[in-house]
N, C-alpha and C positions, 0 to 999 in steps of 0.2 A: 618498154615492150616486149614480152616474152614472144620465146621463138615456138613454132611447133615444132615436133617432131620431123617432119616433111621439111620444113629448112633445113632444122641443123643435120638434117642429112645430106639435101643440097649443099650445105658449107661442107659438111665433111669430104664428101667427092670431087668437091668444086678447088675449094684455096688452097695451094701449095701443094698441090698434086697435078705431076708431071704425065701421070698415064697409072689406068685400072684395066687388071685381066682377072674377068670378066666381069665389066662395068654392070653391064644390067642385068647379069644374076647377084650382083653382091647388093646392089641399089634393090631389087625384091627381095633378096634376105632380110634386108636392113627394114625394109618396110612391112616383112610380115609379123614381125616383134621375135622371132627366133633369138635368141642369146646363143652370139657364135662365139668362139674363142678365135681369136686376135693373136697373134705371133707376133716379137720381135727378137730378134737375138744382138748382144752388145762381146764381143770378147775383150776382154781384161789387158791388152796387149800396153795399156797404159795407167797409170791410177785414177788419172781426171777424164770424166765427158763432157762436153764441150757444146755450145749453139746449134752445130752440126746434127749433133745425136739426139740435141732438146725438139730440132724441128719435128723429129720422127716422133719421139714421145709423145709433143704435144698433140699431135694426131693420136696417138692409144688414147689420150684422155677425151678424144672427142668419143672414141666409142666407150671408153669407161662411161661416160654422164650417157649413155644411149641404153646402159644397165649391160653391156658387154662385157665378156669375161677376157681381161689382159692378161696372157702367158709370157711372160720375160725370160728367155734363155739368158744364162751367165756360159758363157760359154768356155768355159775352165778347162776343158779338152781341148776342143778346134781353134782354142786361142794361142796354145802352146806349139799350133802348125801354122796358124797366119795364115787372114784370106788372100788371096793371091790379085783380086780383085784390081784392077789399074794400075799395076804392080812393075815398074820394070827389071824388078831383081826379086830374090828369093830372100823371103824375112828368116831374120836371123832365129831360130828355133828359141822361146822362153822358156824355163827350169820350173819346175811346180812352184818352189817360194816367192818367185818373182809374179806367178799369175796370183799366187794365193794374196800376196803384198799390193798386187793392183788393184784387184777386186774387193778390198776390203771396204771402201766406202761405196761400191758403185750404188748400193740399194739407195743412199743417206742421199745421194747425189740425183739418182732417177726421181729420188720421192719429192722434190723441188717443183718437178711437173705433175707427176700420176700420183693416185691412192694407193701406194705402197701396201696399204693392209688390204687393197679391195685385189692385189692382183694378185696371181699365180708363180711364185717364186722358182726356179727351176735349173739346177746347173748340168748341161750335157755332157758331165763325166759319169753320172748318174746312169746312165745304158754303154755308154763307150765302154766305160772300162768291165762291162759285166758280157756283155756280148762273145760270141766266141767267133772264131774264125770263119764256119760254114754261114753264118748271118754276111760275114764282111765281102763271103764271094756272090754273095746272093743281091747285097746293094751294089756290088763293081756291075752286076751283070745289068743294073737299071740305065748304064748311059754306055757311051762308045768311047772310044779315045779320038775319034773324027769329030764326031760334036763338042765335046772340050776341046779341042784344039781348036774350033771354028772365032773360038771367042777371041774379041780383038788383042787384050792385050798377050795374049798368050804368042797368038800368030806375030804381034811383036817381036816379043823375045825371039822367037825360032827366027825369025827374018836378022836381026842382030846376031844368032849363033851364042844368046845370055840362056843358062842352065834353066831350065822346070824340074820339080824336083816331084817323084808318084806322089810324095802327099801333097805336094798341090793342087796335081791332078782331082785327086779325090775330094779336096776341099769342098768342093760344091756338091756333092755326091752329101757329107758329112754333113751338112747347114739342112740338103733334106730331108736326112733322114730325121732331123731335129722337128721336123715338121708331121712327120708319122709318127713319131712317139710322143708331143704334145697333141695330135691328133688336131690341129690347125684347119680354121675355116678360112683365115685371110693372114695373110702375113704382109708385114709392114717392111721399106727399107728403102735405100737412097737408088737410083737410077744409074750408080755403078755398081748395084748387085743384082740388076738384071738378070746377069745367067743363071746367080745362085736362088735366085727367088722362084724362078722357071722349073729350077730343078728337083724342086719341095714337090712342084705339080706331078712331074714326071716319077719323081722316087713314089709318091703315094698312091699313083697309077700305078706304077709299078707293083705294089703289094694289097691293089685290092681297095685304095681305101677313094675315097670320094675329094677330088682333087682343089685345093685351097685357091680361095680370091689373093691376088697382090694388087697391094697400092704403092707405087712410087712416088715417093716426091725428090724432086729437085735436088741439087747439092747446091751448099752450102758455101760461097768462097770464101777464104779467109782473110784475114789481114790486110795480105800483102794483093788482094783484089784477084789476083790471078789463076791460082790453083784451090781444090776444095780445102776448107778449115779440117783442116787433121795434126792428130799428136803426133804425126811423123814429121811432117811440113814445120810443126811449131808456129803457126801462126793460128792460134787459135785461143778463144775466151772460155776458159773453166768455168764449169756450175758453180766449181768450188772457190771461185778468184775473191779474193776482197772485191766491198762495194768500189772501191778508186779505182783498186784495178781496173776493173769490168769496165767501169765509167769511163777512166781514161784510153783503155782500149777499143773503145766504141769510137771514142771522138778521135782516133787514128788512122780510121774509117778511111778510103777512096770514097770521094761525094759519089762518083755513079752508083755506091752500093748502097746509100743511103736507103731510098726505099724500099729496094730488094729485104734489107733489113727490118724494115716496121711490119712486114708482110709478113717472115720468117720467124721473127723471135716476138713481136708482141701480140696482143691482143688486139687493138685499135682495128676498128673494122674498116672496108677498105674507102668510102664517100669521107671517112675526117681524114683518113691518112691526105688521100689528094686534096681538101681543104687546108691542112696542116702546109701540104709542098708549096700551093697558092701564097699561103700568108707569110711562110715563115721563111729568110734568108739559110742559103746552105748550114752555114754555123749554128743556126738557133734552131735548124732545124736536127741538126745531129745532136744537138746537146738535149733536145726534146727524144729521140731514139734513146740516148743514152740514158736516160731519167727513167724513161719506159721498159728499159730491160733490165734494170738495176732494181726496181721498185718489183719485179716479178721475182727477184731474186734473194733478195734483203730487204724490202718493205720500202713504202710510202716515205718513212722518216732517214731512213737510211739513202736512200735515192736524193732527197733536198739535203742532204748534208752531200754526199761525194761530188753533187751539184755546185755546192759551193765552195768544197774544196779544190774542186778542178777549178773554175774562176781565180780562185787566191791563187795558186799554183800557178796558173799561165798568163792572168792578165797582171796580176801584184808582184809577181815571180818572187811568193812566198810560199815555203814549205808548211804542208798543213801539219798537226800537232798529231793526228789519226794514221801515219804512212805504215803501211805493213811492215811487217816483222822480217829480216835478211836473218836467218843463225848462221853464223858461222864461224871458221877457228879463228885465232885470233893474227894468223898471220896462212894469206893463200895467196894464188895465182889471181890474176884482172882475169884470165879466161875461165878459172877454174871457179872464180864467184860469179860470173855472167852464166856459165851452163849451170850453177846450180841455184840462182833464181828461177830456173825453167821458161825464162824467157824465149830462150832459143833451144835447141833440142841437138841441133847439129853442130857438132864446135866448129867445122867451117865458116857458118853463119856468124857465130859469136865473134871469131878471130875477123871476121871481116869487118862489124860492126866495133868493135873495138879498133882496129887499124883508121878505121873510116873517122874518128872523133865522138864515137856515140856511147863512153862509158865517161863519167865523171865521177869524183867524192868529193862532196862537199865542194862542188860547181869546179872545180879542177880537173881539165880531162887529163886520161890517163890510156894514152896510145901503143902501150907496148903489152900485147897478153900475155908475155912473161913475167913481165914486173912483178914483184911478190909484195902486197898489201899489206899494213901491219897495224889492225883496228883496236880501237879500245871499248867503243860498245857509244852506240847514238851517232854514227857518222850516216849525214844520205847519201845514198850510192844513186844513182842516175842510170838508167841502160835503157839506152833508144831514145826514144823523145816522148814516152808517155809512162816511162814504169820508173815511179819512185819509191824506195825500200830504205830501212832506218835498220843499220846495224846491231845487232844483238850477238855475242859472244861467250 
């Protein structure tokens, strides 16, 4: 049954939405038929977009389907500073080359969710590298130190005597300036971005522009079931991962997250999700979840293949033929190989996994992170419970 425009708007403002500022105004604008400019910004601090980003991208797509103009900002300038939201320490600044490398595949990844051809793609270096000191002084006058330091993450860092750089203080203003430059009517982000999103309203008001509405989605917990999905924490499922890797990682989720992932990461309606929860046991439910997610990013045929491979791998203890390839040198330490797989981004996490017996080559455990492995090619390595790779030298 076709869903009418009013129902689509109701769903847009309700499903997977934590807070809307100003909801009544945004709803009125959506019903009016006016074409809105809807902004989302992504800093290229890593080469990968993940399912957490996709929650917001899917909401962007809903705006697209209603005929609105999506504006995707690639933060090639702000990415070199790093968003301080919910950070306990200063991010390491990124070099230009690293930023360019990271953002190389962003559009193809975002294009798995939104219609890139209908989106307006901009890089915020376009204006930040051109603006003079006078404009930056005017921007700095849009807020005060007291307002910026009221945010919880900065207050905590001050209490712990942890450094806060001037650039981090300016970051929310820079994000707000993006909204000014693209004339955003609406900005989307996670709840951890609330301060920055509201700063966009403040900056627009300061420069005499109508304030954007703000739509915030809840944060999606990562594979550890505790912290938000993040490239920094290494607990993410990347949009560019192979279908088998994606399926296996979802099967490793804590059971209590299965329902949330259905709502946040699939297109299945709430009534059907409730029916599946009553009908299926936890393992079957998670298999259905993994199937639905893989279907979105790799197609239905590949989802069936990945499900079969998973059953073969973990029920029959046989490695499927179509394992993702991990390219490496002929000689490499255990720790360096685990880090090269990008299952973990933290050296400490990688060492802990190895020392706890979570790494093997051709089913032989290797528990010394410093051990040098010698490969010919074709070996099967297992990293953690669900990550299998075939070695290529």
